[in-house]
N, C-alpha and C positions, 0 to 999 in steps of 0.2 A: 536614384534608388538604393534602400539597405538590403544587401542580398545577408539569411541569418543562415550558420550552422545551427541546427537544433539538436541535442542527443538530449534521450532519455534512457539511461542506466535501471533499467527493468529487473524484475528476480529472474527472468528466464535466459533475457538477452537483452543487448543496446539498439534501440533505434534511432538512426541517424535521418535528416533531411536538410535538403537548402529549402530554405521558405524565403519568398519576397515579403517587404513590409505588408504586406496584406494578408498575411498567410498561407496564402498557396505553396501547395508543393513544388517544387520544378524535379526536383528528383530524389529519391529516400532507399535509405537498407536498412538490412539489419543483421547484426550478429549474435548469436547465441553463447552459452557457456552453460558450464554446469554447477549443478547446487549437491553439495554433499550431506546426506544425514547419517546419524548413528540414535541408537535408544538413547532414551533420557531427556527426548526432546531437544536433541542436537541437530541444528542446523544451520550448515555453512557455506561459503565462497570465499575465493580467492579474490582480494581485490586486484590482484595483478590483471586476471582475465578481465575485469572491468576496462581496467587501463587497455589492453591490446585487443579489446571488443571495440573500444572508443575507437585506436586508430587506425584497425581495420577498415570501420566506415567510412573516417574522415576520406581515407587515400580513394577508399571505391569512389566518392564523389565526387573527388577531386577537387576540390576546395579553393582553388588557386584565388578566384576571386573575391572570396567571403569578406566580409565587413566588419561581421561582430560574431563572436559562438556566444550560445545560453545554454545552460544545462539544465537538468531537471535526473528525480531516478527515485529510485526507492528508498523509503524512508526508517529510521528506528534503525538502524544498525550500529553495531559497537563494532567500530574501526581503530585500529592501534596502528601508527607507524612511527621508526625510529627517526634519528636524526637526517638522514637520507634520504626518508621519504617514502622507505621501503615497509612495508607490512611484515609486523613484529609477530604476529600468531593467525593465522585466516578470521575473518569477518563473521561475528557472530548477528545472524540476519533477525526481522523484525520478527517470524516467525519461530524462533527458538525458545524453549521454554523450560531449558535445563534447571531456572532460578527459581522453581517453586518454594522450594523450600529456604530460598536468601526474602522472598517477599514475603513468607507468614510471617518469618522474625520479622520483618519492620511492622507490619501490622498488627502483631503482638506486644512488640516495645513501645510503638510512638502511637499504633490507633488508626485503622482506616479511614476513619475520618479527616484526623488531623493531615494524614499524610497525604490525602485528595485536596483539601484547603493549599496545604503546601506547594503542590505541583501543580493543581489547576486542574485535575483530570485522576482518576483511578487507578492505581500503580499495581501493577500484577505480572507476573511470572517474563513478559514479553521485555517490560519496560529495561533501558540500560539502566536503571538506579540499581535496579535485581539483579542484572549480567554484572555489573560493577561490584558488584557487593561478592558474587559468584567468584570474580577474577580475584579477588583480596581473599578469597578465602582458598582456592584452589589453584589460581596462577598466578602469584603475587610477583614473580618474573617478569611476567607479561607487562604487567603496568611498570614496574622497574625501569623497563627497557625501553621504554614508549616514550616519544618525547610530541606527540600528535596524537590526541584523540578527535576524529571525526564522525560523526552521527548520518550521516546517507552518501548513497554511491557518488550524487555527483560531486559532492565533496572531492573525494580523489581524483577525478579527472581536473577537476579545477585546481587544485595543490597541482598535478602534473603539468598544467597548460602555463599557469603564474608562477610555480612555488610559495604559492599563499595559503597558508591555513583559514578557511572561513566554512562557516555554517551559517543556511538561511532559516529565519525564525519561525517559519511555518514546519520545518521537518523537527527543530530543536524542539519543540512545544509537544513533541508525539514520545520524548525522552525519561518525561521526568525529573530533567534536571534543569529546566527554565520555568522561572516566573512568568506566568502569560499575562498578564496584567500591565507589566515592567518593561517583557518581552527582554533580560535579561539572564546572564546565568545564578541559581539560586546564590545566595551569599554565599561567604566561606563561614557564617556562623550556623546556618541550616545546612548545607556539605557535612560539617561536622556533628552534626544532633545525625543525619543519614547514614554515619559511620563512612564516610567516603570523601573527608577533607582530603586525602594526600592525592585526590586523581584531579584538583583544581588547576595545577600548574600545565597538563594536558589541554585544555578547552581551547579552542579554536576564536575566531573573532566571530560576533553575529552580526547577521545583517537582513532587511528584509527580502523576500523574495522578489527579484529583478535587480537588485545593485550590483554594479559592476565593483568586481573585487582583486581585477590586476591583467595584466597583458599577455598574451603570448611570447615565452621567452623563445629565445630563438635556438636553445636544445629541443625544446617543444616544436618548435614551428618545421626543424629540419626531418621529424620524424610522422607528425602530421602530413607534409609537404601543403600547409600552409605558408601566409606572410607573418613575421616575427612581429609583435606591438598590437596583433588585434585585439581589441577588448573582451574580456572572458567575463558573463556577466553568469551569476548564480542565480536563478530562477526558485522560485517555493519547490519543496520536496513533489511529488508526483502526486501526493493528494491534491494538494492546494492548485497545482500545476493545472489538472485535468476539472478541476473545479472552476480557474477561469476561463478553460478552453470551450468546455462545456457553456458556456453562459451561464452559469451559476454563480460569478463573481460577484454580485449584487442582489439582496435579499430577495427572497419570494420565488428562485427558482431549484426545487428538487430535481435531486437525478440520483442514477444509481450508473458507480463504476464495474463492468464486468471484467476482472481478469483473472489470470491465477488465482489474485486473492479479489477482494473486491468489499464494496460500503455504498451507502447511502449518504448523500453529502449536500448539504446546503449554505449559505452564507446567511447570518447572522447577527445582528449587533450586540447582543449577548451571549456569552458561554452555554452551553448547552448544562444538564443537568447528568451527572457522570451514573446516578442513582438510576436512570431510566438505559443506561449501557451506550450512553451518547459519549462521544471521544470529541474535546472541543483543540483547534489549533489555530496560532494565530495567522489570521489574516493576512495579506501585505498591507493592506491600507491599515494604517492605524485607527485602535478601537473597534473595528470589525474580526469574527471571527469566522471561522470554515467548523461545523459542527457536521459529524460524521461517526455513523452506528457503521464500525472495519466488522467483516468476516473473514476467519483466516483462511480458508478455503472456498473458492466460488468456481470459476472454471477449471481449476485443477482437478475437481471433480471427476470432470471429461477426460482428464488427461486421463487419470488412473483408470477409467473406465475404460479407455481404448485400449490400454495397455496389457490388461485383466483380458479384454475378450479378442486382441490382437486382431481388431479393424483395421479396414486399408486407411480410413483416414477420419477424420471427427464428422464431417459434413454427413456419409455416409452412415455412421453409427447412428446420429441424429436425425435425418431424416426417416431410417428404418424406426428409431424409437416413436417419431411422433407420429406413423403410421397406427400406432397400435392407439388404443379406445383407454380413456383414463380408468383407472384401477383402484382399489384398496391398496393396494401395494406400497410401502412408505419406503424413505429413505431418509436418515439424516446426515447431514454432509461436512460431519467434524472428523475428518480425515487425521487432523494435526492438533485439535484441539478448537477451540473460538475463542473470541475474544468478544462479541458484540451479539443480542440484546445481553448476553452472559459472560461471565470470565470463568474457562472451565478448560485448563492445559489435559487434563485425562478424557475431555470428551474423545468421543471416535465415535466412526460411520457405522451405520446400522442399517442392515436392511430388516424390517419387520412387516408380517403379514404372508412370508412365502408358502407357496402353493407348489405342486407338484405341476402344475398347468402354466406355469410362467417358465418364459422364453429368454434368452437373453435382449431379446428388444423390449421387452417389459421389464427387468431389471435396470435395461437404461433410461426407460421414461421413468421412472421410477427418481433414478439420479435426477434428470432436469427437472423432475417436479419440485425434489427434496431443496435443490441449489435455489429455486424459484420461491418456496416455502420461506427459508432462511431470508428471501429478500425482504419477504412481504413481514416476516418477522422483527427485522431491522428498520423496517418502514414504520412500523408500526410503534418500535422503542422510541423513535429519533423524531416525529412528526405529532406536535402535542392535537393539532386539527386534522381532520381530513384534506386529502389534495384532491385534485382534480387529473392532473396529469405530471407524467413522470419523463422526464429524457434521460434513455437509456445509451451507453458509451463502453469503449475498451473491446477488447478481442472478440467476446464473447457475445458478439451482437453481430456476430457474422449469419447467423441462421434466424433470418425471418420466423421461421417457426416456432423457435425456441422462443424470442421476443413476443408471439402474441402470445404461448404460454405463460409467460410473466403476466401480462394485460390481465388473462382467464383469471391466473392465482390471486396476484393482489387486488384487482376489479377497479383496478385504474387506466385510464389513457395512456399509452405510452407511445413514444416517438423515438427512434434512433440517431443518434448527432452523426451530422456528413462527417465522411472521412474518417470513423472513430479511432480507426487504429494512429490518429498523428494530433486526436484531441490535444493531448498535453503537452507535446513538443508546440502548439502553437497557444497555449496558456502561458506555458514560460517565457514566449517570444512576448506576448501581450503585458506580463509584469516587467519584463525590460523594457519595452514602448514607454510604459507610465514611468516609470522610473526615470528612462531620459527623457521626460517629456516631450514625447512623442504622439501619448496619446494622452486624455483625462480620465476616462470614464473605463469602468469593466465591463460595461453593458454592450452586449452584440446585439446586431439587428434580426429582429424573429427570423427570417427567412434563412439568415447563416446558421441558427441554432439548432434545427430539428429537420426531421424529412418527416412526410405524411405519418399521422396517428394510425395506431394498433389501436382500435375499441377492444372492450370486452367482449369476449361470448356469454350472454346472458342466461342460455339454457346450464352453462356448466357449472355457473354461478353456486348453486346449493350443492354440488357433490365437491367442488375444492373447500366450502367454508366447512364441511364436515371433516374432509381431512387433513384441513388446516387444525382445525380443533386436535383432532388425534396425533396432528405434529408436533403441537405443542405440549401438548402430555407427554411424550414420547420421551424428552430428553429428563425430565425431571423423574420419571418412573425408573430409568437407568443409572440417573448420576451415581448413586452410591457403588452401584454393578463397577460403573468404567473404574471407580475410583478404587475398588479391592484388586480390580481385577491389574491393574497397574501396580499395586503394592506386590501383588503375590506373585506376579511374575518376574520382577527385577527390575522390569522395564526403566526407572527412576534412578537405580544406580548408576551414578555418574562415574565416566570413563575418563582416565587420567587424559591430558594432552601434550604433556611436558617430554614426553619420548622423543 
């Protein structure tokens, strides 16, 4: 029996587990790390924190008998390493929106539609394409000193374990640097047209998610307390691994991931339509795609509310809010801008309809409802035909009451994926098993995909439909105000990172 060490290098921390060949968790742990934000849309992390968290997690699990390591993690990061594999600068995260001027210049010079056809997706401030243009303009020395460009957090850990610079095609398809049909990096001619020809030398090798990219070096083995020579598999990035692990690796099974960020996703035979806010990723299987509508801040809104109101726990805060009846108070959950169904780095959170009678619990309930409305909005943009069922996964599913609210607000029967915290780990392992020939199909047995269903409460339908109409109208009404506020307060003047 194969014993797997699976790691998910996420936005707020690294999850690690020992899994048997059936995906059952033997032991698991979690190590967190910091995110650094600044004005101008700057969101960064330290790649050394990812490595240290992975090492600490592995040691805690005492994986002396592990037969293989599989990795997944956050996608669409700009990571520059030098010849020794050390970070040249902090990692620019997927949620970093500093490059809004660079992407606007690309749209003007090349054309939004042409750029979309070239890269397979709409390119906005969060794309690596825009961020590389920002570095060329503001930090050319960082690029000059770099030897490797990696695009996912799992790539960093894989490099540290094996010495091989590699990326998976699912993660690469989110960057604006890969041809989603050929599943290769853009050509030299295309990179030149985009003004980033000089970065081609930095590209890592590309592999479908689940491919073995090397084995553990003796140095890494000593640091991790594992045996050298163990195969290291680079799974698909977190959106792909979650899609597989939740049972949506085959067409026809939509799901919602609820973490710090979130998305609605499903497997498709054809790319999605960027005009509807859909993002298309490469499925590990050739000729298939993963269509997602990504939300920049999902359960991250709960973290903000908890810190604002200084409550004891997420559970206590949510339970108190759910005890309140639905109201007309609205909340827009765009704390860090938004990516889908619209892309706007200037969008921000807002309460609408505040009255003197509203309490802390009322405000938190509005936050819960606002995030659920955002998922309904994303679902409407992603699915061209109505659906009857939606599987929920991610850490945000810990509250059954909030999951019931999602059912009530979307009007769709929902269920919660079993052991939701480890769905991505199992999906990464599933991709590895298929690549190794140990499995032939991404389909999961129905009994392993979900728990009992939560059905929408029909008595709340009329109220939530009215609130949803107001929610849909609120952002367009405030869009120009958000942009004016960002321009007038100097928020988007970009600081120097060369000091």
